[in-house]
N, C-alpha and C positions, 0 to 999 in steps of 0.2 A: 177322573179315577176310573180304572178299568173295572167293569162290572162282570161278575161270573156269568158265563154264557150257558153252560150246561147245568142240568139238574144236579149232577155229581159235584160240580164246582160250587153251586149254591149251598148244598148240604155241608161241604167242607167249611165254607165261610161261616155258616150258622153254628157248626160244632166248635169252631175256634173261638167264636164270641162267647158261647155258653161256657166253655172251659175256663175262660178268663174271668167271667162274671160270677160264677158259682163258687161260694166259699167252701173250702174243704178243710176239715180238721184232721191232721194225721193221727193215726192210732199208734201209741208207743208200746202197747202191751200185746204180746203174741199168745200168752197163755189164756186158757178159758177162764172167764170171769163167772162169778156165782150165778147170775141170772141174766136174762135179757131185760132190756129197759122197759119201763112202763109205756113209753112212746118212743118210736124210732127217731123222729125229728120234731123239735119243739114247734115248728111253724105249722104243723098240722093239728096242734092243740089250741083250743080257744084261749083267749087272753085271760079269762077268768078262772082257768083251771091249772092246778099244779100238775106238771107232767110226771112227778114222782109218786105222790100219794093219791092223786085224783081229786083232791079237794077243790070244790068250786066256790068262789067267793068274788062278789062284784068289786070288792076293795082291791083285788089284784089288778083290775083294769086301771083304776085310778092311781094307785100307789106303786104298782108293780109287784113282783113276787119276791124281791130281795129280802124283805123282812120275814116272810114266811120261810124262805130257805134258811136264813140266818138263825132263826130262833124257834121255829114251830114245826116244820115238816118232820113227821116221825120216821120217814125213810132216809133222812139225812142227819149228819152230825158234823161238828167242827173238829178238825184234826187237833189232837192234843199237843202236837209239835209245831205245826206251821199255821194253824188256825184257819186253814182253807176248808170250805164246806165240801164234804165228800159224801157220796152215797154209802150207807152202812155196808151194803153188799159188796163193795169193793175197797173197804177201808184197809183190810189186810194188805192188799196189793198196793194201795197207796203208800202205806208205811214202808213197804219193801222196795218200791220202784219209783214212786213219783215224789214223795215228800222231800223237802229240802234237808231233812234230818234222817234220810233213809240209811245213812251209814251207821246209825246206831242200832239197826234192827237186822235180825237174821230169822229165817223161817224154820220153825221146829218141824222136823220130819214126822213127828208123831201126831201133833195136833194141827199142824199146818199154819199156826198163827205166827204173827210177827212178834218176836221176843227181843226186848231191849238189852240193857247192860248186864242183866242177870241170866244171859243165855246159857252159859256153861252150867250154872246151878240148876237151871230149868231142865236141861237135857239130862243131867245126872240124877235128878230126883225121880223122873218119869212119873210124875203125879198128875200130868195134864190129861184131860179127857180126850181120848184117841178119836181121830176123825174116821168115819165109816165110809164105805163105798157109796157112790151115788148120793152124797150129801154135800152141803156147803157149811161153812163155819160162821157162826155169829160171833163177831169180835167183842160184843158187849157182855153176853151171858155165857159164852164159850160152849154153847150147845150145837149139836149137829142139826142142820135144817135140810129137809128134802129138797132136791133140785127143782127148779122151776120158779116162775114169778109169783104165783099165788101163795106157795108156802112162805116165801119171804115177806109178802104183804101181810099175811095172817100173823106171822111171828112178830113183825115190827109194829103192826097197827091193831091187831085183834085184842079182844077182851082178855083172852087167856094167853096173850103173847109174851114177848120178852120182858122179864121182870127188871132188867137193867136199862131199858130204854125209857129215859125220863120224859122224852117228848111224847111217847105213847101214853104214859100215865097222865101227863098233863092234858093231852087231848081228850082222853076218856073222861076225866074229871069235869071238863068243860062241855062234855057231850058234843064235841066237834065231829066225831065220827060215829055213825054215818051222817048225822044231821048237818055237819059243817057250819057251825056258827062262826061269828066274826072273831078274828084273832086280835090279840092285844098288840098294840103298836109298840115297836122297839126301835132304838136308834142303831142303825147299821154303821159301824165305825169306818167303813171303806167306801170309796166312790163307786165301786163295783163289787158284786158278789159273783165269784166264779165257782161253779159246782162241777166236780168230777162226776160224770155220768157214764153208766155202762152202755156199751153198744152191742148190737146183735152179732157183730163180727168177733166178739171176744176181746174187746179192748176198752179204752176209756176215751171220752171226748169232753171238752170243756163247754159248759153252758154258762154264758156270762150275761147278767142283767145289770143295767146301769141305774143307779139311784137317781130318781127324778127330783 
């Protein structure tokens, strides 16, 4: 086998190997998403830490994070249409562009939310809470949230946060945040849990964990 003789040839050979071995997930959304992610890449996060809410729990190492994603993380929710686990911050985009039932939804130009079969009535009534400049929209309580990662975390996890986020309320009752006590074990109905995660480039990527 011919070996590369020059430094330039050696570098080309190295780059070619790297490009084939590194896994890349294409981004399918071009529009700006509500926030940047808690962590850019999961491989830089310890195995005992949730990359979405930051909870640290040694049980994550033994059992994986799928149960936490599926039932407990206050930054995530299951889609009401396809049951996929999605970051709340991109749930509106998920319904409009990614969900298998996306054809049911249209985006309201006033509140920017994904509206289902009652879209025409929703538009005609004009009773929705209008989106303001430099804010993002909470799909749970329909409030405007200041741009940035911290406002989203405060809203979805804080003591005075989203009143419609059942996972936040559940976590606070158990004093999991900020103490992060152990979570209740649940049965995950699929062999894998795929979470739609925001990226810093303004799109979505899939984070998949396998049930052990």
